[in-house]
Structures are given as C-alpha cells and as structure tokens.
PQR file of N, CA, C, O and H, with PARSE charges and radii, in Angstrom:
ATOM      1  N   MET A   1     156.032 139.506 110.412 -0.4000 1.5000
ATOM      2  CA  MET A   1     155.773 140.951 110.924 -0.0000 2.0000
ATOM      3  C   MET A   1     155.470 141.085 112.389  0.5500 1.7000
ATOM      4  O   MET A   1     155.779 142.101 113.014 -0.5500 1.4000
ATOM      5  N   LYS A   2     154.825 139.988 112.970 -0.4000 1.5000
ATOM      6  CA  LYS A   2     154.532 140.085 114.265 -0.0000 2.0000
ATOM      7  C   LYS A   2     155.802 140.014 115.192  0.5500 1.7000
ATOM      8  O   LYS A   2     155.851 140.579 116.284 -0.5500 1.4000
ATOM      9  H   LYS A   2     154.574 139.164 112.463  0.4000 1.0000
ATOM     10  N   LYS A   3     156.831 139.262 114.651 -0.4000 1.5000
ATOM     11  CA  LYS A   3     158.122 138.923 115.467 -0.0000 2.0000
ATOM     12  C   LYS A   3     158.666 140.338 115.393  0.5500 1.7000
ATOM     13  O   LYS A   3     159.078 140.793 116.460 -0.5500 1.4000
ATOM     14  H   LYS A   3     156.791 138.803 113.764  0.4000 1.0000
ATOM     15  N   ILE A   4     158.736 141.090 114.353 -0.4000 1.5000
ATOM     16  CA  ILE A   4     159.401 142.381 114.152 -0.0000 2.0000
ATOM     17  C   ILE A   4     158.863 143.319 115.181  0.5500 1.7000
ATOM     18  O   ILE A   4     159.579 143.929 115.976 -0.5500 1.4000
ATOM     19  H   ILE A   4     158.401 140.721 113.486  0.4000 1.0000
ATOM     20  N   THR A   5     157.499 143.405 115.120 -0.4000 1.5000
ATOM     21  CA  THR A   5     156.711 144.266 116.050 -0.0000 2.0000
ATOM     22  C   THR A   5     156.980 143.877 117.493  0.5500 1.7000
ATOM     23  O   THR A   5     157.186 144.801 118.280 -0.5500 1.4000
ATOM     24  H   THR A   5     156.917 142.909 114.474  0.4000 1.0000
ATOM     25  N   ALA A   6     157.003 142.687 117.921 -0.4000 1.5000
ATOM     26  CA  ALA A   6     157.237 142.311 119.259 -0.0000 2.0000
ATOM     27  C   ALA A   6     158.612 142.598 119.714  0.5500 1.7000
ATOM     28  O   ALA A   6     158.848 142.986 120.858 -0.5500 1.4000
ATOM     29  H   ALA A   6     156.836 141.936 117.282  0.4000 1.0000
ATOM     30  N   THR A   7     159.578 142.393 118.757 -0.4000 1.5000
ATOM     31  CA  THR A   7     161.076 142.722 119.091 -0.0000 2.0000
ATOM     32  C   THR A   7     161.156 144.180 119.245  0.5500 1.7000
ATOM     33  O   THR A   7     161.796 144.592 120.212 -0.5500 1.4000
ATOM     34  H   THR A   7     159.386 142.077 117.828  0.4000 1.0000
ATOM     35  N   PHE A   8     160.598 145.049 118.428 -0.4000 1.5000
ATOM     36  CA  PHE A   8     160.493 146.375 118.670 -0.0000 2.0000
ATOM     37  C   PHE A   8     159.994 146.897 119.810  0.5500 1.7000
ATOM     38  O   PHE A   8     160.561 147.829 120.381 -0.5500 1.4000
ATOM     39  H   PHE A   8     160.078 144.713 117.643  0.4000 1.0000
ATOM     40  N   LEU A   9     158.884 146.348 120.253 -0.4000 1.5000
ATOM     41  CA  LEU A   9     158.197 146.790 121.522 -0.0000 2.0000
ATOM     42  C   LEU A   9     159.153 146.415 122.687  0.5500 1.7000
ATOM     43  O   LEU A   9     159.351 147.245 123.575 -0.5500 1.4000
ATOM     44  H   LEU A   9     158.424 145.591 119.789  0.4000 1.0000
ATOM     45  N   MET A  10     159.751 145.201 122.719 -0.4000 1.5000
ATOM     46  CA  MET A  10     160.615 144.766 123.830 -0.0000 2.0000
ATOM     47  C   MET A  10     161.955 145.705 123.856  0.5500 1.7000
ATOM     48  O   MET A  10     162.556 145.944 124.903 -0.5500 1.4000
ATOM     49  H   MET A  10     159.591 144.527 121.997  0.4000 1.0000
ATOM     50  N   PHE A  11     162.322 146.172 122.665 -0.4000 1.5000
ATOM     51  CA  PHE A  11     163.539 147.001 122.602 -0.0000 2.0000
ATOM     52  C   PHE A  11     163.077 148.375 123.290  0.5500 1.7000
ATOM     53  O   PHE A  11     163.819 148.935 124.097 -0.5500 1.4000
ATOM     54  H   PHE A  11     161.834 145.978 121.814  0.4000 1.0000
ATOM     55  N   MET A  12     161.922 148.855 122.970 -0.4000 1.5000
ATOM     56  CA  MET A  12     161.442 150.136 123.394 -0.0000 2.0000
ATOM     57  C   MET A  12     161.287 150.002 124.943  0.5500 1.7000
ATOM     58  O   MET A  12     161.681 150.939 125.638 -0.5500 1.4000
ATOM     59  H   MET A  12     161.319 148.401 122.315  0.4000 1.0000
ATOM     60  N   ILE A  13     160.779 148.980 125.484 -0.4000 1.5000
ATOM     61  CA  ILE A  13     160.458 148.952 127.018 -0.0000 2.0000
ATOM     62  C   ILE A  13     161.929 148.840 127.729  0.5500 1.7000
ATOM     63  O   ILE A  13     162.204 149.391 128.795 -0.5500 1.4000
ATOM     64  H   ILE A  13     160.458 148.219 124.919  0.4000 1.0000
ATOM     65  N   THR A  14     162.815 148.046 126.974 -0.4000 1.5000
ATOM     66  CA  THR A  14     164.202 148.071 127.771 -0.0000 2.0000
ATOM     67  C   THR A  14     164.746 149.361 127.668  0.5500 1.7000
ATOM     68  O   THR A  14     165.246 149.763 128.718 -0.5500 1.4000
ATOM     69  H   THR A  14     162.592 147.598 126.109  0.4000 1.0000
ATOM     70  N   MET A  15     164.798 150.164 126.664 -0.4000 1.5000
ATOM     71  CA  MET A  15     165.293 151.466 126.550 -0.0000 2.0000
ATOM     72  C   MET A  15     164.807 152.299 127.667  0.5500 1.7000
ATOM     73  O   MET A  15     165.568 152.964 128.369 -0.5500 1.4000
ATOM     74  H   MET A  15     164.392 149.838 125.811  0.4000 1.0000
ATOM     75  N   GLN A  16     163.417 152.247 127.832 -0.4000 1.5000
ATOM     76  CA  GLN A  16     162.652 153.006 128.840 -0.0000 2.0000
ATOM     77  C   GLN A  16     163.137 152.808 130.225  0.5500 1.7000
ATOM     78  O   GLN A  16     163.234 153.745 131.018 -0.5500 1.4000
ATOM     79  H   GLN A  16     162.799 151.707 127.261  0.4000 1.0000
ATOM     80  N   LEU A  17     163.460 151.508 130.528 -0.4000 1.5000
ATOM     81  CA  LEU A  17     163.966 151.087 131.799 -0.0000 2.0000
ATOM     82  C   LEU A  17     165.280 151.752 132.146  0.5500 1.7000
ATOM     83  O   LEU A  17     165.514 152.231 133.256 -0.5500 1.4000
ATOM     84  H   LEU A  17     163.381 150.748 129.884  0.4000 1.0000
ATOM     85  N   PHE A  18     166.173 151.752 131.066 -0.4000 1.5000
ATOM     86  CA  PHE A  18     167.436 152.109 131.364 -0.0000 2.0000
ATOM     87  C   PHE A  18     167.509 153.740 131.192  0.5500 1.7000
ATOM     88  O   PHE A  18     168.460 154.322 131.712 -0.5500 1.4000
ATOM     89  H   PHE A  18     165.983 151.364 130.164  0.4000 1.0000
ATOM     90  N   ALA A  19     166.678 154.366 130.585 -0.4000 1.5000
ATOM     91  CA  ALA A  19     166.562 155.674 130.522 -0.0000 2.0000
ATOM     92  C   ALA A  19     166.112 156.526 131.847  0.5500 1.7000
ATOM     93  O   ALA A  19     166.245 157.748 131.919 -0.5500 1.4000
ATOM     94  H   ALA A  19     165.905 153.893 130.163  0.4000 1.0000
ATOM     95  N   GLN A  20     165.590 155.754 132.830 -0.4000 1.5000
ATOM     96  CA  GLN A  20     165.094 156.332 134.062 -0.0000 2.0000
ATOM     97  C   GLN A  20     166.214 156.653 134.998  0.5500 1.7000
ATOM     98  O   GLN A  20     166.015 157.442 135.921 -0.5500 1.4000
ATOM     99  H   GLN A  20     165.481 154.762 132.772  0.4000 1.0000
ATOM    100  N   GLY A  21     167.455 156.052 134.805 -0.4000 1.5000
ATOM    101  CA  GLY A  21     168.471 156.331 135.790 -0.0000 2.0000
ATOM    102  C   GLY A  21     168.945 157.801 135.804  0.5500 1.7000
ATOM    103  O   GLY A  21     168.601 158.640 134.972 -0.5500 1.4000
ATOM    104  H   GLY A  21     167.616 155.411 134.055  0.4000 1.0000
ATOM    105  N   GLN A  22     169.767 158.011 136.839 -0.4000 1.5000
ATOM    106  CA  GLN A  22     170.361 159.361 137.001 -0.0000 2.0000
ATOM    107  C   GLN A  22     171.231 159.848 135.880  0.5500 1.7000
ATOM    108  O   GLN A  22     171.908 158.983 135.324 -0.5500 1.4000
ATOM    109  H   GLN A  22     170.046 157.329 137.515  0.4000 1.0000
ATOM    110  N   GLY A  23     171.325 161.030 135.470 -0.4000 1.5000
ATOM    111  CA  GLY A  23     172.300 161.403 134.389 -0.0000 2.0000
ATOM    112  C   GLY A  23     173.745 161.564 135.023  0.5500 1.7000
ATOM    113  O   GLY A  23     173.896 162.089 136.126 -0.5500 1.4000
ATOM    114  H   GLY A  23     170.775 161.732 135.922  0.4000 1.0000
ATOM    115  N   SER A  24     174.756 161.102 134.293 -0.4000 1.5000
ATOM    116  CA  SER A  24     176.082 161.168 134.778 -0.0000 2.0000
ATOM    117  C   SER A  24     176.696 162.414 134.101  0.5500 1.7000
ATOM    118  O   SER A  24     176.056 163.123 133.324 -0.5500 1.4000
ATOM    119  H   SER A  24     174.634 160.675 133.397  0.4000 1.0000
ATOM    120  N   SER A  25     177.945 162.624 134.439 -0.4000 1.5000
ATOM    121  CA  SER A  25     178.574 163.922 133.951 -0.0000 2.0000
ATOM    122  C   SER A  25     178.919 163.895 132.491  0.5500 1.7000
ATOM    123  O   SER A  25     179.058 164.930 131.839 -0.5500 1.4000
ATOM    124  H   SER A  25     178.465 162.048 135.070  0.4000 1.0000
ATOM    125  N   ILE A  26     179.068 162.565 131.940 -0.4000 1.5000
ATOM    126  CA  ILE A  26     179.336 162.465 130.505 -0.0000 2.0000
ATOM    127  C   ILE A  26     178.251 162.780 129.633  0.5500 1.7000
ATOM    128  O   ILE A  26     178.431 163.312 128.538 -0.5500 1.4000
ATOM    129  H   ILE A  26     178.955 161.725 132.470  0.4000 1.0000
ATOM    130  N   THR A  27     177.018 162.439 130.130 -0.4000 1.5000
ATOM    131  CA  THR A  27     175.739 162.720 129.401 -0.0000 2.0000
ATOM    132  C   THR A  27     175.565 164.174 129.425  0.5500 1.7000
ATOM    133  O   THR A  27     175.349 164.785 128.378 -0.5500 1.4000
ATOM    134  H   THR A  27     176.872 162.007 131.020  0.4000 1.0000
ATOM    135  N   ASP A  28     175.653 164.810 130.644 -0.4000 1.5000
ATOM    136  CA  ASP A  28     175.510 166.091 130.698 -0.0000 2.0000
ATOM    137  C   ASP A  28     176.258 166.887 129.881  0.5500 1.7000
ATOM    138  O   ASP A  28     175.704 167.809 129.281 -0.5500 1.4000
ATOM    139  H   ASP A  28     175.829 164.314 131.494  0.4000 1.0000
ATOM    140  N   SER A  29     177.626 166.648 129.739 -0.4000 1.5000
ATOM    141  CA  SER A  29     178.571 167.266 128.762 -0.0000 2.0000
ATOM    142  C   SER A  29     178.248 166.981 127.320  0.5500 1.7000
ATOM    143  O   SER A  29     178.520 167.856 126.498 -0.5500 1.4000
ATOM    144  H   SER A  29     178.076 165.899 130.226  0.4000 1.0000
ATOM    145  N   LEU A  30     177.701 165.863 126.922 -0.4000 1.5000
ATOM    146  CA  LEU A  30     177.383 165.574 125.617 -0.0000 2.0000
ATOM    147  C   LEU A  30     176.104 166.468 125.229  0.5500 1.7000
ATOM    148  O   LEU A  30     175.938 166.966 124.115 -0.5500 1.4000
ATOM    149  H   LEU A  30     177.480 165.152 127.590  0.4000 1.0000
ATOM    150  N   TYR A  31     175.382 166.573 126.125 -0.4000 1.5000
ATOM    151  CA  TYR A  31     174.108 167.440 125.814 -0.0000 2.0000
ATOM    152  C   TYR A  31     174.425 168.983 125.788  0.5500 1.7000
ATOM    153  O   TYR A  31     173.904 169.772 124.999 -0.5500 1.4000
ATOM    154  H   TYR A  31     175.517 166.168 127.030  0.4000 1.0000
ATOM    155  N   ALA A  32     175.283 169.283 126.686 -0.4000 1.5000
ATOM    156  CA  ALA A  32     175.775 170.809 126.663 -0.0000 2.0000
ATOM    157  C   ALA A  32     176.449 171.096 125.486  0.5500 1.7000
ATOM    158  O   ALA A  32     176.263 172.182 124.938 -0.5500 1.4000
ATOM    159  H   ALA A  32     175.706 168.642 127.327  0.4000 1.0000
ATOM    160  N   SER A  33     177.307 170.160 124.958 -0.4000 1.5000
ATOM    161  CA  SER A  33     178.092 170.419 123.721 -0.0000 2.0000
ATOM    162  C   SER A  33     177.266 170.250 122.482  0.5500 1.7000
ATOM    163  O   SER A  33     177.625 170.793 121.438 -0.5500 1.4000
ATOM    164  H   SER A  33     177.458 169.277 125.403  0.4000 1.0000
ATOM    165  N   GLY A  34     176.260 169.579 122.540 -0.4000 1.5000
ATOM    166  CA  GLY A  34     175.446 169.268 121.368 -0.0000 2.0000
ATOM    167  C   GLY A  34     175.930 167.979 120.588  0.5500 1.7000
ATOM    168  O   GLY A  34     175.428 167.666 119.508 -0.5500 1.4000
ATOM    169  H   GLY A  34     175.968 169.138 123.389  0.4000 1.0000
ATOM    170  N   LYS A  35     176.895 167.278 121.173 -0.4000 1.5000
ATOM    171  CA  LYS A  35     177.517 166.103 120.636 -0.0000 2.0000
ATOM    172  C   LYS A  35     176.573 164.881 120.713  0.5500 1.7000
ATOM    173  O   LYS A  35     176.837 163.884 120.041 -0.5500 1.4000
ATOM    174  H   LYS A  35     177.303 167.532 122.050  0.4000 1.0000
ATOM    175  N   ILE A  36     175.476 164.924 121.515 -0.4000 1.5000
ATOM    176  CA  ILE A  36     174.587 163.842 121.806 -0.0000 2.0000
ATOM    177  C   ILE A  36     173.989 163.473 120.489  0.5500 1.7000
ATOM    178  O   ILE A  36     173.759 162.283 120.274 -0.5500 1.4000
ATOM    179  H   ILE A  36     175.262 165.734 122.061  0.4000 1.0000
ATOM    180  N   TYR A  37     173.716 164.367 119.592 -0.4000 1.5000
ATOM    181  CA  TYR A  37     173.131 164.129 118.251 -0.0000 2.0000
ATOM    182  C   TYR A  37     173.921 163.379 117.430  0.5500 1.7000
ATOM    183  O   TYR A  37     173.441 162.509 116.703 -0.5500 1.4000
ATOM    184  H   TYR A  37     173.902 165.334 119.767  0.4000 1.0000
ATOM    185  N   VAL A  38     175.228 163.662 117.479 -0.4000 1.5000
ATOM    186  CA  VAL A  38     176.169 162.905 116.646 -0.0000 2.0000
ATOM    187  C   VAL A  38     176.175 161.317 117.252  0.5500 1.7000
ATOM    188  O   VAL A  38     176.151 160.342 116.500 -0.5500 1.4000
ATOM    189  H   VAL A  38     175.618 164.369 118.069  0.4000 1.0000
ATOM    190  N   VAL A  39     176.207 161.224 118.580 -0.4000 1.5000
ATOM    191  CA  VAL A  39     176.212 159.922 119.090 -0.0000 2.0000
ATOM    192  C   VAL A  39     174.926 159.092 118.594  0.5500 1.7000
ATOM    193  O   VAL A  39     174.991 157.991 118.047 -0.5500 1.4000
ATOM    194  H   VAL A  39     176.226 162.016 119.191  0.4000 1.0000
ATOM    195  N   VAL A  40     173.835 159.748 118.855 -0.4000 1.5000
ATOM    196  CA  VAL A  40     172.540 159.116 118.497 -0.0000 2.0000
ATOM    197  C   VAL A  40     172.527 158.908 116.887  0.5500 1.7000
ATOM    198  O   VAL A  40     172.055 157.866 116.431 -0.5500 1.4000
ATOM    199  H   VAL A  40     173.782 160.643 119.300  0.4000 1.0000
ATOM    200  N   ALA A  41     172.973 159.761 116.159 -0.4000 1.5000
ATOM    201  CA  ALA A  41     173.017 159.474 114.613 -0.0000 2.0000
ATOM    202  C   ALA A  41     173.881 158.223 114.193  0.5500 1.7000
ATOM    203  O   ALA A  41     173.549 157.421 113.320 -0.5500 1.4000
ATOM    204  H   ALA A  41     173.357 160.607 116.529  0.4000 1.0000
ATOM    205  N   CYS A  42     175.015 158.176 114.927 -0.4000 1.5000
ATOM    206  CA  CYS A  42     176.038 157.016 114.754 -0.0000 2.0000
ATOM    207  C   CYS A  42     175.300 155.731 115.104  0.5500 1.7000
ATOM    208  O   CYS A  42     175.304 154.770 114.335 -0.5500 1.4000
ATOM    209  H   CYS A  42     175.285 158.828 115.636  0.4000 1.0000
ATOM    210  N   VAL A  43     174.678 155.726 116.257 -0.4000 1.5000
ATOM    211  CA  VAL A  43     174.012 154.466 116.775 -0.0000 2.0000
ATOM    212  C   VAL A  43     172.859 154.176 115.731  0.5500 1.7000
ATOM    213  O   VAL A  43     172.755 153.022 115.317 -0.5500 1.4000
ATOM    214  H   VAL A  43     174.676 156.507 116.882  0.4000 1.0000
ATOM    215  N   LEU A  44     172.055 155.075 115.314 -0.4000 1.5000
ATOM    216  CA  LEU A  44     170.855 154.693 114.378 -0.0000 2.0000
ATOM    217  C   LEU A  44     171.441 154.281 113.106  0.5500 1.7000
ATOM    218  O   LEU A  44     170.852 153.343 112.569 -0.5500 1.4000
ATOM    219  H   LEU A  44     172.140 156.012 115.651  0.4000 1.0000
ATOM    220  N   VAL A  45     172.464 154.755 112.488 -0.4000 1.5000
ATOM    221  CA  VAL A  45     173.165 154.376 111.231 -0.0000 2.0000
ATOM    222  C   VAL A  45     173.641 152.872 111.504  0.5500 1.7000
ATOM    223  O   VAL A  45     173.387 151.985 110.689 -0.5500 1.4000
ATOM    224  H   VAL A  45     172.942 155.517 112.925  0.4000 1.0000
ATOM    225  N   ILE A  46     174.270 152.654 112.567 -0.4000 1.5000
ATOM    226  CA  ILE A  46     174.789 151.243 112.854 -0.0000 2.0000
ATOM    227  C   ILE A  46     173.622 150.298 112.912  0.5500 1.7000
ATOM    228  O   ILE A  46     173.681 149.251 112.267 -0.5500 1.4000
ATOM    229  H   ILE A  46     174.476 153.375 113.228  0.4000 1.0000
ATOM    230  N   LEU A  47     172.562 150.589 113.641 -0.4000 1.5000
ATOM    231  CA  LEU A  47     171.359 149.636 113.811 -0.0000 2.0000
ATOM    232  C   LEU A  47     170.723 149.549 112.522  0.5500 1.7000
ATOM    233  O   LEU A  47     170.261 148.457 112.192 -0.5500 1.4000
ATOM    234  H   LEU A  47     172.514 151.439 114.165  0.4000 1.0000
ATOM    235  N   LEU A  48     170.622 150.594 111.697 -0.4000 1.5000
ATOM    236  CA  LEU A  48     169.851 150.402 110.460 -0.0000 2.0000
ATOM    237  C   LEU A  48     170.689 149.593 109.552  0.5500 1.7000
ATOM    238  O   LEU A  48     170.162 148.764 108.810 -0.5500 1.4000
ATOM    239  H   LEU A  48     170.997 151.481 111.966  0.4000 1.0000
ATOM    240  N   GLY A  49     172.045 149.801 109.569 -0.4000 1.5000
ATOM    241  CA  GLY A  49     172.889 148.885 108.725 -0.0000 2.0000
ATOM    242  C   GLY A  49     172.727 147.499 109.021  0.5500 1.7000
ATOM    243  O   GLY A  49     172.498 146.714 108.101 -0.5500 1.4000
ATOM    244  H   GLY A  49     172.473 150.474 110.172  0.4000 1.0000
ATOM    245  N   LEU A  50     172.829 147.080 110.293 -0.4000 1.5000
ATOM    246  CA  LEU A  50     172.568 145.796 110.794 -0.0000 2.0000
ATOM    247  C   LEU A  50     171.237 145.150 110.432  0.5500 1.7000
ATOM    248  O   LEU A  50     171.091 143.965 110.132 -0.5500 1.4000
ATOM    249  H   LEU A  50     173.015 147.717 111.041  0.4000 1.0000
ATOM    250  N   LEU A  51     170.226 146.135 110.501 -0.4000 1.5000
ATOM    251  CA  LEU A  51     168.805 145.503 110.103 -0.0000 2.0000
ATOM    252  C   LEU A  51     168.888 145.249 108.606  0.5500 1.7000
ATOM    253  O   LEU A  51     168.445 144.186 108.171 -0.5500 1.4000
ATOM    254  H   LEU A  51     170.345 147.097 110.744  0.4000 1.0000
ATOM    255  N   LEU A  52     169.390 146.089 107.840 -0.4000 1.5000
ATOM    256  CA  LEU A  52     169.309 145.987 106.498 -0.0000 2.0000
ATOM    257  C   LEU A  52     170.024 144.811 106.052  0.5500 1.7000
ATOM    258  O   LEU A  52     169.489 144.092 105.209 -0.5500 1.4000
ATOM    259  H   LEU A  52     169.751 146.952 108.194  0.4000 1.0000
ATOM    260  N   PHE A  53     171.162 144.527 106.512 -0.4000 1.5000
ATOM    261  CA  PHE A  53     171.984 143.403 106.340 -0.0000 2.0000
ATOM    262  C   PHE A  53     171.312 142.110 106.658  0.5500 1.7000
ATOM    263  O   PHE A  53     171.333 141.175 105.856 -0.5500 1.4000
ATOM    264  H   PHE A  53     171.596 145.112 107.197  0.4000 1.0000
ATOM    265  N   LEU A  54     170.680 142.038 107.882 -0.4000 1.5000
ATOM    266  CA  LEU A  54     169.871 140.849 108.338 -0.0000 2.0000
ATOM    267  C   LEU A  54     168.617 140.583 107.352  0.5500 1.7000
ATOM    268  O   LEU A  54     168.348 139.435 106.996 -0.5500 1.4000
ATOM    269  H   LEU A  54     170.663 142.797 108.533  0.4000 1.0000
ATOM    270  N   PHE A  55     167.913 141.626 106.957 -0.4000 1.5000
ATOM    271  CA  PHE A  55     166.793 141.534 105.965 -0.0000 2.0000
ATOM    272  C   PHE A  55     167.324 141.018 104.566  0.5500 1.7000
ATOM    273  O   PHE A  55     166.652 140.214 103.920 -0.5500 1.4000
ATOM    274  H   PHE A  55     168.132 142.558 107.246  0.4000 1.0000
ATOM    275  N   THR A  56     168.521 141.484 104.117 -0.4000 1.5000
ATOM    276  CA  THR A  56     168.893 140.967 103.010 -0.0000 2.0000
ATOM    277  C   THR A  56     169.421 139.426 102.969  0.5500 1.7000
ATOM    278  O   THR A  56     169.175 138.652 102.044 -0.5500 1.4000
ATOM    279  H   THR A  56     169.066 142.137 104.643  0.4000 1.0000
ATOM    280  N   ILE A  57     170.147 139.129 104.064 -0.4000 1.5000
ATOM    281  CA  ILE A  57     170.337 137.723 104.315 -0.0000 2.0000
ATOM    282  C   ILE A  57     169.093 136.858 104.361  0.5500 1.7000
ATOM    283  O   ILE A  57     169.075 135.760 103.804 -0.5500 1.4000
ATOM    284  H   ILE A  57     170.347 139.758 104.816  0.4000 1.0000
ATOM    285  N   GLU A  58     168.142 137.302 104.963 -0.4000 1.5000
ATOM    286  CA  GLU A  58     166.744 136.498 105.054 -0.0000 2.0000
ATOM    287  C   GLU A  58     166.348 136.346 103.577  0.5500 1.7000
ATOM    288  O   GLU A  58     166.254 135.193 103.154 -0.5500 1.4000
ATOM    289  H   GLU A  58     168.156 138.194 105.415  0.4000 1.0000
ATOM    290  N   LYS A  59     166.119 137.310 102.788 -0.4000 1.5000
ATOM    291  CA  LYS A  59     165.742 137.362 101.520 -0.0000 2.0000
ATOM    292  C   LYS A  59     166.545 136.267 100.771  0.5500 1.7000
ATOM    293  O   LYS A  59     165.900 135.382 100.208 -0.5500 1.4000
ATOM    294  H   LYS A  59     166.195 138.247 103.131  0.4000 1.0000
ATOM    295  N   ARG A  60     167.877 136.254 100.717 -0.4000 1.5000
ATOM    296  CA  ARG A  60     168.708 135.352 100.178 -0.0000 2.0000
ATOM    297  C   ARG A  60     168.392 133.938 100.524  0.5500 1.7000
ATOM    298  O   ARG A  60     168.230 133.070  99.666 -0.5500 1.4000
ATOM    299  H   ARG A  60     168.400 136.974 101.174  0.4000 1.0000
ATOM    300  N   LEU A  61     168.306 133.723 101.869 -0.4000 1.5000
ATOM    301  CA  LEU A  61     167.924 132.397 102.364 -0.0000 2.0000
ATOM    302  C   LEU A  61     166.604 131.866 101.807  0.5500 1.7000
ATOM    303  O   LEU A  61     166.490 130.717 101.382 -0.5500 1.4000
ATOM    304  H   LEU A  61     168.438 134.428 102.566  0.4000 1.0000
ATOM    305  N   LYS A  62     165.662 132.718 101.829 -0.4000 1.5000
ATOM    306  CA  LYS A  62     164.346 132.236 101.338 -0.0000 2.0000
ATOM    307  C   LYS A  62     164.463 131.837  99.726  0.5500 1.7000
ATOM    308  O   LYS A  62     163.880 130.861  99.252 -0.5500 1.4000
ATOM    309  H   LYS A  62     165.755 133.651 102.175  0.4000 1.0000
ATOM    310  N   LYS A  63     165.163 132.588  99.085 -0.4000 1.5000
ATOM    311  CA  LYS A  63     165.511 132.307  97.550 -0.0000 2.0000
ATOM    312  C   LYS A  63     166.168 130.954  97.559  0.5500 1.7000
ATOM    313  O   LYS A  63     165.659 130.059  96.884 -0.5500 1.4000
ATOM    314  H   LYS A  63     165.637 133.380  99.470  0.4000 1.0000
ATOM    315  N   ILE A  64     167.216 130.734  98.239 -0.4000 1.5000
ATOM    316  CA  ILE A  64     167.990 129.516  98.160 -0.0000 2.0000
ATOM    317  C   ILE A  64     166.964 128.354  98.620  0.5500 1.7000
ATOM    318  O   ILE A  64     166.916 127.283  98.016 -0.5500 1.4000
ATOM    319  H   ILE A  64     167.629 131.461  98.787  0.4000 1.0000
ATOM    320  N   GLU A  65     166.236 128.616  99.615 -0.4000 1.5000
ATOM    321  CA  GLU A  65     165.230 127.551 100.129 -0.0000 2.0000
ATOM    322  C   GLU A  65     164.309 127.232  98.997  0.5500 1.7000
ATOM    323  O   GLU A  65     164.101 126.068  98.653 -0.5500 1.4000
ATOM    324  H   GLU A  65     166.276 129.487 100.105  0.4000 1.0000
ATOM    325  N   LYS A  66     163.793 128.197  98.454 -0.4000 1.5000
ATOM    326  CA  LYS A  66     162.802 127.917  97.347 -0.0000 2.0000
ATOM    327  C   LYS A  66     163.498 127.050  96.147  0.5500 1.7000
ATOM    328  O   LYS A  66     162.936 126.083  95.632 -0.5500 1.4000
ATOM    329  H   LYS A  66     163.962 129.142  98.734  0.4000 1.0000
ATOM    330  N   LYS A  67     164.686 127.482  95.799 -0.4000 1.5000
ATOM    331  CA  LYS A  67     165.435 126.635  94.768 -0.0000 2.0000
ATOM    332  C   LYS A  67     165.680 125.105  95.311  0.5500 1.7000
ATOM    333  O   LYS A  67     165.432 124.152  94.572 -0.5500 1.4000
ATOM    334  H   LYS A  67     165.142 128.267  96.218  0.4000 1.0000
ATOM    335  N   THR A  68     166.069 124.963  96.344 -0.4000 1.5000
ATOM    336  CA  THR A  68     166.450 123.666  96.902 -0.0000 2.0000
ATOM    337  C   THR A  68     165.109 122.783  97.015  0.5500 1.7000
ATOM    338  O   THR A  68     165.095 121.584  96.739 -0.5500 1.4000
ATOM    339  H   THR A  68     166.271 125.737  96.945  0.4000 1.0000
ATOM    340  N   SER A  69     163.984 123.507  97.452 -0.4000 1.5000
ATOM    341  CA  SER A  69     162.722 122.739  97.508 -0.0000 2.0000
ATOM    342  C   SER A  69     162.124 122.337  96.198  0.5500 1.7000
ATOM    343  O   SER A  69     161.463 121.311  96.038 -0.5500 1.4000
ATOM    344  H   SER A  69     163.996 124.481  97.677  0.4000 1.0000
ATOM    345  N   ALA A  70     162.413 123.250  95.236 -0.4000 1.5000
ATOM    346  CA  ALA A  70     162.007 122.975  93.717 -0.0000 2.0000
ATOM    347  C   ALA A  70     162.743 121.794  93.174  0.5500 1.7000
ATOM    348  O   ALA A  70     162.152 120.992  92.451 -0.5500 1.4000
ATOM    349  H   ALA A  70     162.950 124.084  95.366  0.4000 1.0000
ATOM    350  N   LYS A  71     164.090 121.635  93.508 -0.4000 1.5000
ATOM    351  CA  LYS A  71     164.839 120.521  92.975 -0.0000 2.0000
ATOM    352  C   LYS A  71     164.534 119.115  93.571  0.5500 1.7000
ATOM    353  O   LYS A  71     164.845 118.072  92.995 -0.5500 1.4000
ATOM    354  H   LYS A  71     164.570 122.287  94.096  0.4000 1.0000
ATOM    355  N   ILE A  72     163.967 119.168  94.644 -0.4000 1.5000
ATOM    356  CA  ILE A  72     163.565 117.917  95.318 -0.0000 2.0000
ATOM    357  C   ILE A  72     162.230 117.494  94.801  0.5500 1.7000
ATOM    358  O   ILE A  72     161.699 116.469  95.228 -0.5500 1.4000
ATOM    359  H   ILE A  72     163.715 120.015  95.112  0.4000 1.0000
TER
END
C-alpha cells in the first residue's frame, strides 16, 4: 500500500510540474469546444484499465507463488 501511495504522490507532483507551462492553442481550442472532458475521460479510462490489468496479474502471480511454495 505504501508503494501505491508513493507512486500516486510522485505522479501528482509530476503532473503539477507539467501543468505550470503556458497554454498552447490546441489546449485553448479543446477548452473552448468542451472536448477536453472527452480527452480527460479517455485518459482516465485507459489508466484505470491498465491499473486493473496490473492488479489482476499481481493477484494471479500471488496465487501461483502460493501453489508452487506449497508443493515444495
């Protein structure tokens, strides 16, 4: 749990550093047309899907490790 929290905090700090730059014309146009919410939603869905995939792999690995350690 500590690793997840530390990773999340590092990610948020990194995002804050990049968010301080000057806005470009593409970001202004996305905000103006309201499409920025679609972009943010797509990014969130992709990230959540990747995290879910990684956690399921982790659970499977733990189960396999328990089976192999019980056989030894």
